[in-house]
N, C-alpha and C positions, 0 to 999 in steps of 0.2 A: 504494500500500500504506500503510495506517494501522496503527500499532502501538498497542495499548491494554494497559496493565499495571495490574491491580487490586492493591490492598493494604489492610491495615487490618482484615482478618477475624481471628477468634479465638474463644476460649471466653469467654462472659460469662454471668452469672447473670440469671435473669428480673428484669425491672425495670431492668436496666443499659442502657448506651449504647455504641455504636461509631460510628466515622466511617470510611467507606470512601472510598478515593481511586482514581480512574481517571486515570493519567498517560498523556497522548497524545503521539504523535510529530509532531503537527501544528505548523505554523509560525504565526507571528503573522499571516500573510497568509491562512491557510486555516482556522484554528480556528473562526471565526465562520460558516463555511459548513456546519457540522455540528450536527445535533441529536443528543442523547445519551439513552440509556435505561439503567436498571438493571433486570436481570432476575434472578429467583431460581428455582433448581431444587432442590426438596426431594428427599430420598432416595426413589427409586421413582416420582417424579412428573414431569410435564412442566415445561418452562421457562416461567415466567409473567412478564409485565411487572409491575414494581413501581412504577417512576417514570419520567417523561419530562420533559426540558427542551428547549425549542426552541432553534434556532440563535441567536436573539437574546437568549435568556435571559428573555424576557418572559412565556412561557407554561410552566406546569408541570401535569402530571397525575399522579395517584396511583391505585394500586389501592385499592379500598374497605378492604381489610384493613390498610392502613398509613396511611391518612389521619389526620392529626393527630399521628402519631408519627414519621414519616420526612420529611426535607426534602432535596430534590435541589438542587444549586447548581453553578455553573460559574465558573471563575476564569481570565480571559484571560491574566493575567501568568504564571500557572503552566501554562497550556494543560491544565488538569485539570478533572475533574468529580468532585463529591463526593456522598456519600449519608450524611447524619446520621441515625442510627437511635436513637431513644429509646424508653423503656418497652418494651424487648424482651420477647417472649414465646417459649416453646418452638416455636411454629408459625412463627417467623421463621427457624428453622434451615434452612440450605441453602447451596449454592454461589451466589454473587452474581457476575453477569457484567455487564461494561460493553459497551454496543453503541453504535456510531456510525453515523449515516446522513447522507450528504451530501445537502443539499437540492437539489431539482430533478433528482435522479438516483436510479437504482436501486442505487447502490453502497453497501455497508455492510460493517462489520467487527466482529469480536468479540474480546474479551480472553479470557484463559484461566481467569479466575475467582479468587475468594478465598472461603474457607470460613468461614461464620459458624455457630457452635454456641451455642444458648441453652439452658443446663441448670444445674440446681442441683447 
C-alpha cells in the first residue's frame, strides 16, 4: 500500500502560479522504483494526464495544453513529487491527482486530490 497526499491547491487569478506537492509514504529504498503522474479532472469531464516523470527522474512528458507552463519534478530526500504551474488559465481549473506506478509491475495508487481554481 502506497499513500499519496496532495497539497498546494487553491484559488488563484489567471496568470498566477501554484506549486502542488504529492507527499508519498515510500521509503528511501522504494521511492526510486516508482514513476509518478499528475492528472487533472475538470468539472463534468474525464480525468486526463497532465504530466509524467519517470522513476529515475530523467524523462518527463506533458500534455500539449500545459507544455511550457507546468514543470513536474521529484525530490528523493522528501520522497515527494511536485507540479509547478505557471501562467495559469481558467481551463486549468480542476481536481489534481497524484498517481504512482511501480515499474515492472501493474501496481498503482492514487491520492485523493487537491482542488485548483483559476478565476478572476
